[in-house]
C-alpha positions as a Markdown table, in Angstrom:
| # | Residue | x | y | z |
|---|---|---|---|---|
| 1 | Met | 0.0 | 0.0 | 0.0 |
| 2 | Lys | 2.8 | 2.4 | 0.9 |
| 3 | Lys | 4.6 | 1.5 | -2.3 |
| 4 | Leu | 1.5 | 2.2 | -4.3 |
| 5 | Leu | 1.0 | 5.6 | -2.5 |
| 6 | Leu | 4.7 | 6.4 | -3.2 |
| 7 | Val | 4.2 | 5.6 | -6.9 |
| 8 | Trp | 1.2 | 7.9 | -7.1 |
| 9 | Ile | 3.1 | 10.7 | -5.4 |
| 10 | Val | 6.0 | 10.3 | -7.9 |
| 11 | Val | 3.6 | 10.2 | -10.8 |
| 12 | Gly | 1.9 | 13.3 | -9.5 |
| 13 | Leu | 5.2 | 15.2 | -9.1 |
| 14 | Val | 6.3 | 14.2 | -12.6 |
| 15 | Ala | 3.0 | 15.3 | -14.1 |
| 16 | Thr | 3.2 | 18.6 | -12.2 |
| 17 | Ala | 6.7 | 19.2 | -13.4 |
| 18 | Trp | 5.8 | 18.3 | -17.0 |
| 19 | Ala | 2.8 | 20.7 | -16.9 |
| 20 | Ala | 5.0 | 23.5 | -15.5 |
| 21 | Asp | 7.6 | 22.9 | -18.2 |
| 22 | Glu | 5.0 | 22.9 | -20.9 |
| 23 | Lys | 3.5 | 26.1 | -19.6 |
| 24 | Ala | 6.9 | 27.8 | -19.4 |
| 25 | Gly | 7.6 | 26.7 | -23.0 |
| 26 | Lys | 4.4 | 28.2 | -24.2 |
| 27 | Glu | 5.0 | 31.4 | -22.2 |
| 28 | Ser | 8.4 | 31.8 | -23.8 |
| 29 | Lys | 6.8 | 31.7 | -27.2 |
| 30 | Ala | 4.5 | 34.5 | -26.3 |
| 31 | Gln | 7.4 | 36.4 | -24.7 |
| 32 | Asp | 9.5 | 35.7 | -27.8 |
| 33 | Arg | 6.8 | 37.3 | -29.9 |
| 34 | Val | 6.9 | 40.4 | -27.7 |
| 35 | Gln | 10.7 | 40.7 | -28.1 |
| 36 | Ala | 10.4 | 40.0 | -31.9 |
| 37 | Ala | 7.8 | 42.8 | -32.3 |
| 38 | Ala | 10.1 | 45.2 | -30.5 |
| 39 | Glu | 13.0 | 44.2 | -32.8 |
| 40 | Val | 10.9 | 44.6 | -36.0 |
| 41 | Leu | 9.8 | 48.1 | -35.0 |
| 42 | Asp | 13.4 | 49.0 | -34.1 |
| 43 | Glu | 14.7 | 47.8 | -37.4 |
| 44 | Ile | 12.1 | 49.6 | -39.4 |
| 45 | Gln | 12.5 | 52.9 | -37.6 |
| 46 | Gly | 16.2 | 52.5 | -37.6 |
| 47 | Thr | 16.2 | 53.3 | -41.4 |
| 48 | Pro | 14.5 | 56.7 | -41.5 |
| 49 | Asp | 14.4 | 56.9 | -45.3 |
| 50 | Gln | 12.5 | 53.6 | -45.5 |
| 51 | Gly | 10.7 | 53.8 | -42.2 |
| 52 | Ile | 7.3 | 55.0 | -40.9 |
| 53 | Pro | 7.2 | 58.8 | -41.1 |
| 54 | Ala | 7.5 | 60.4 | -37.7 |
| 55 | Glu | 4.2 | 62.4 | -38.0 |
| 56 | Val | 2.3 | 59.2 | -38.9 |
| 57 | Leu | 3.7 | 57.2 | -36.0 |
| 58 | Gly | 3.2 | 60.2 | -33.7 |
| 59 | Ser | -0.5 | 60.3 | -34.6 |
| 60 | Ala | -1.2 | 56.6 | -34.2 |
| 61 | Glu | -3.6 | 55.6 | -31.4 |
| 62 | Cys | -2.3 | 52.0 | -31.4 |
| 63 | Val | 0.6 | 50.1 | -32.9 |
| 64 | Ala | 0.3 | 46.4 | -33.8 |
| 65 | Val | 3.2 | 44.3 | -35.0 |
| 66 | Val | 3.2 | 40.8 | -36.6 |
| 67 | Pro | 6.7 | 39.4 | -36.8 |
| 68 | Ser | 7.3 | 37.0 | -39.7 |
| 69 | Met | 3.8 | 36.8 | -41.0 |
| 70 | Leu | 3.5 | 33.9 | -43.4 |
| 71 | Lys | 2.5 | 34.8 | -47.0 |
| 72 | Ala | 2.2 | 32.0 | -49.5 |
| 73 | Gly | 0.3 | 31.0 | -52.6 |
| 74 | Phe | 0.1 | 30.2 | -56.2 |
| 75 | Val | -2.2 | 32.7 | -58.0 |
| 76 | Val | -4.5 | 32.6 | -54.9 |
| 77 | Gly | -2.6 | 33.8 | -51.9 |
| 78 | Ala | -3.2 | 33.5 | -48.2 |
| 79 | His | -1.6 | 35.0 | -45.1 |
| 80 | Tyr | -1.6 | 34.2 | -41.4 |
| 81 | Gly | 0.3 | 35.5 | -38.5 |
| 82 | Arg | 0.2 | 36.2 | -34.7 |
| 83 | Gly | 1.1 | 39.6 | -33.3 |
| 84 | Val | 1.0 | 42.0 | -30.4 |
| 85 | Ala | -0.5 | 45.4 | -30.0 |
| 86 | Gly | -0.2 | 48.4 | -27.7 |
| 87 | Cys | -2.3 | 51.6 | -27.4 |
| 88 | Arg | -1.8 | 55.0 | -25.9 |
| 89 | Thr | -3.4 | 55.6 | -22.5 |
| 90 | Pro | -3.2 | 58.5 | -20.1 |
| 91 | Lys | -0.5 | 56.7 | -18.2 |
| 92 | Gly | 1.6 | 55.7 | -21.3 |
| 93 | Trp | 1.5 | 52.7 | -23.5 |
| 94 | Ser | -0.9 | 49.9 | -22.5 |
| 95 | Ala | -0.2 | 46.3 | -21.6 |
| 96 | Pro | 0.1 | 44.3 | -24.8 |
| 97 | Ala | -2.8 | 42.5 | -26.4 |
| 98 | Phe | -2.2 | 39.4 | -28.5 |
| 99 | Phe | -4.0 | 38.8 | -31.7 |
| 100 | Ser | -4.1 | 36.7 | -34.9 |
| 101 | Val | -4.6 | 37.9 | -38.4 |
| 102 | Lys | -5.9 | 35.7 | -41.2 |
| 103 | Gly | -6.8 | 36.6 | -44.7 |
| 104 | Gly | -6.6 | 35.8 | -48.4 |
| 105 | Ser | -5.9 | 37.8 | -51.5 |
| 106 | Phe | -6.2 | 37.2 | -55.3 |
| 107 | Gly | -3.4 | 38.1 | -57.6 |
| 108 | Leu | -0.4 | 36.8 | -59.6 |
| 109 | Gln | 1.9 | 35.5 | -57.0 |
| 110 | Ile | 4.1 | 32.4 | -56.9 |
| 111 | Gly | 6.0 | 31.0 | -54.0 |
| 112 | Gly | 5.9 | 32.1 | -50.4 |
| 113 | Gln | 7.8 | 34.4 | -48.0 |
| 114 | Ala | 7.6 | 35.6 | -44.5 |
| 115 | Val | 6.9 | 39.3 | -44.0 |
| 116 | Asp | 7.0 | 41.6 | -41.0 |
| 117 | Leu | 3.7 | 43.5 | -40.7 |
| 118 | Val | 3.1 | 46.7 | -38.8 |
| 119 | Met | -0.4 | 48.2 | -38.5 |
| 120 | Leu | -1.1 | 51.7 | -37.1 |
| 121 | Val | -4.6 | 52.4 | -35.8 |
| 122 | Met | -5.1 | 56.0 | -36.6 |
| 123 | Asn | -8.3 | 57.1 | -34.9 |
| 124 | Gln | -10.9 | 56.3 | -32.3 |
| 125 | Asn | -13.1 | 54.4 | -34.7 |
| 126 | Gly | -10.2 | 52.1 | -35.6 |
| 127 | Met | -9.4 | 51.7 | -31.9 |
| 128 | Arg | -13.0 | 50.7 | -31.2 |
| 129 | Asn | -12.7 | 48.0 | -33.8 |
| 130 | Leu | -9.4 | 46.7 | -32.3 |
| 131 | Leu | -11.0 | 46.7 | -28.8 |
| 132 | Ser | -13.9 | 44.5 | -30.2 |
| 133 | Ser | -11.4 | 41.6 | -30.4 |
| 134 | Asn | -12.9 | 40.5 | -33.8 |
| 135 | Phe | -13.1 | 42.6 | -36.9 |
| 136 | Lys | -12.5 | 42.5 | -40.6 |
| 137 | Leu | -10.2 | 44.9 | -42.4 |
| 138 | Gly | -11.9 | 46.7 | -45.3 |
| 139 | Ala | -15.3 | 45.9 | -43.9 |
| 140 | Asn | -15.4 | 47.0 | -40.2 |
| 141 | Ala | -12.3 | 49.1 | -40.6 |
| 142 | Ser | -10.8 | 50.8 | -43.7 |
| 143 | Val | -7.1 | 49.9 | -44.4 |
| 144 | Ala | -4.5 | 51.4 | -46.7 |
| 145 | Ala | -0.8 | 51.2 | -47.3 |
| 146 | Gly | 0.9 | 53.8 | -45.2 |
| 147 | Pro | 3.4 | 56.4 | -46.5 |
| 148 | Val | 7.1 | 55.6 | -46.2 |
| 149 | Gly | 10.0 | 57.9 | -45.6 |
| 150 | Arg | 11.3 | 60.6 | -43.2 |
| 151 | His | 8.2 | 62.8 | -43.6 |
| 152 | Ala | 4.6 | 62.4 | -44.9 |
| 153 | Ala | 4.0 | 66.0 | -45.7 |
| 154 | Ala | 3.6 | 65.4 | -49.4 |
| 155 | Asp | 0.9 | 62.8 | -48.7 |
| 156 | Thr | -1.6 | 64.8 | -46.8 |
| 157 | Asp | -4.6 | 62.4 | -47.2 |
| 158 | Trp | -3.2 | 59.7 | -45.0 |
| 159 | Lys | -5.0 | 61.2 | -42.0 |
| 160 | Met | -8.4 | 60.9 | -43.6 |
| 161 | Arg | -8.3 | 57.9 | -45.9 |
| 162 | Ala | -8.0 | 54.9 | -43.5 |
| 163 | Gln | -8.6 | 53.8 | -39.9 |
| 164 | Val | -5.6 | 51.5 | -40.2 |
| 165 | Leu | -2.4 | 52.1 | -42.1 |
| 166 | Ser | -0.3 | 49.0 | -42.9 |
| 167 | Tyr | 3.4 | 48.5 | -43.5 |
| 168 | Ser | 4.9 | 45.2 | -44.7 |
| 169 | Arg | 8.5 | 44.3 | -45.1 |
| 170 | Ala | 10.1 | 41.3 | -46.8 |
| 171 | Arg | 13.8 | 40.7 | -46.6 |
| 172 | Gly | 14.4 | 44.3 | -45.5 |
| 173 | Ile | 12.4 | 45.8 | -48.3 |
| 174 | Phe | 8.9 | 47.3 | -48.0 |
| 175 | Ala | 6.4 | 45.3 | -50.1 |
| 176 | Gly | 2.7 | 45.5 | -50.8 |
| 177 | Leu | 0.5 | 43.2 | -48.8 |
| 178 | Glu | -3.3 | 43.1 | -49.6 |
| 179 | Leu | -5.1 | 43.2 | -46.2 |
| 180 | Asn | -8.7 | 43.9 | -47.3 |
| 181 | Gly | -10.8 | 41.0 | -46.0 |
| 182 | Ala | -8.2 | 40.0 | -43.4 |
| 183 | Val | -9.8 | 39.1 | -40.0 |
| 184 | Ile | -8.2 | 40.1 | -36.8 |
| 185 | Lys | -9.1 | 38.2 | -33.6 |
| 186 | Gln | -7.9 | 38.0 | -30.1 |
| 187 | Asp | -5.2 | 35.3 | -29.7 |
| 188 | Lys | -6.6 | 33.7 | -26.6 |
| 189 | Asp | -4.0 | 31.0 | -26.3 |
| 190 | Ser | -1.1 | 33.5 | -26.3 |
| 191 | Thr | -3.0 | 35.8 | -23.9 |
| 192 | Arg | -3.4 | 33.0 | -21.3 |
| 193 | Glu | 0.2 | 31.9 | -21.8 |
| 194 | Phe | 1.6 | 35.4 | -21.3 |
| 195 | Tyr | -0.6 | 36.6 | -18.4 |
| 196 | Gly | -1.4 | 33.2 | -16.8 |
| 197 | His | -5.1 | 33.9 | -17.1 |
| 198 | Met | -7.6 | 35.3 | -19.6 |
| 199 | Val | -7.4 | 39.1 | -20.2 |
| 200 | Thr | -9.7 | 40.8 | -22.6 |
| 201 | Thr | -8.3 | 42.9 | -25.4 |
| 202 | Lys | -10.2 | 45.9 | -24.1 |
| 203 | Ala | -8.8 | 45.5 | -20.5 |
| 204 | Ala | -5.2 | 45.3 | -21.9 |
| 205 | Leu | -5.4 | 48.2 | -24.4 |
| 206 | Glu | -7.4 | 50.6 | -22.3 |
| 207 | Gly | -4.8 | 50.4 | -19.4 |
| 208 | Glu | -7.1 | 48.5 | -17.0 |
| 209 | Ile | -4.3 | 46.1 | -16.1 |
| 210 | Asp | -0.6 | 46.7 | -15.4 |
| 211 | Ala | 1.9 | 45.4 | -17.9 |
| 212 | Pro | 4.2 | 42.6 | -16.6 |
| 213 | Lys | 7.9 | 43.1 | -16.9 |
| 214 | Glu | 8.0 | 40.6 | -19.8 |
| 215 | Ala | 6.2 | 43.3 | -21.9 |
| 216 | Tyr | 8.8 | 46.0 | -21.3 |
| 217 | Pro | 10.9 | 45.3 | -24.5 |
| 218 | Phe | 7.9 | 46.1 | -26.7 |
| 219 | Leu | 6.5 | 48.9 | -24.6 |
| 220 | Gln | 9.9 | 50.6 | -24.2 |
| 221 | Thr | 10.4 | 50.5 | -27.9 |
| 222 | Leu | 7.0 | 52.0 | -28.5 |
| 223 | Ala | 7.7 | 54.8 | -26.1 |
| 224 | Lys | 11.2 | 55.4 | -27.6 |
| 225 | Trp | 9.9 | 55.9 | -31.2 |
| 226 | Ala | 6.8 | 57.8 | -30.0 |
| 227 | Lys | 9.2 | 60.2 | -28.3 |
| 228 | Glu | 11.3 | 60.5 | -31.4 |
| 229 | Ala | 8.2 | 61.2 | -33.4 |
| 230 | Ser | 7.2 | 64.1 | -31.1 |
| 231 | Lys | 10.5 | 66.0 | -31.5 |
């Protein structure tokens, strides 16, 4: 009887350790995405002539980054990725919200590649869509390719033409990516992995919760480039 009890105790300890290791592994994936998002933003803004214009970034309500979004297809294309977003709050940048983006496009394209995607939510209407945790670009929120370069003065309609401005980069070069029809949803698995429990997109992006230290790489990068844009 004692041996059986000992066996069950050992099995229980092994199972607990396995579950902890599995959870830690999943959390590291979410944390890796936060770090990768910071690096993408740093790399893009580190080349001013090919980056997001300061006045555009400075006007954004929210910034969403999808590192290494998969784009593949033969004539009919499809893309899928997971990303992280932050929004401005009275106290600074919000805790990160995790999301997935899925969509398809039609056009002449052969082969596949991974692209880094940055989406800027430019106004309150776009932010409301982001807070809803489930919306379609082009239907619920207008989307357009954002201007590139040091300044956007020559392209004065960017403030009015879209709720979301998109930037995509493949192998260091900005490239067009059709996002109309793409659906953005909350990534609940990554949210639970990162926070240890469920957090709504609204609670995260409206500053209702404090950002854990694991979010600092992304939030500090947002703050840095927002400060640069305000100069």
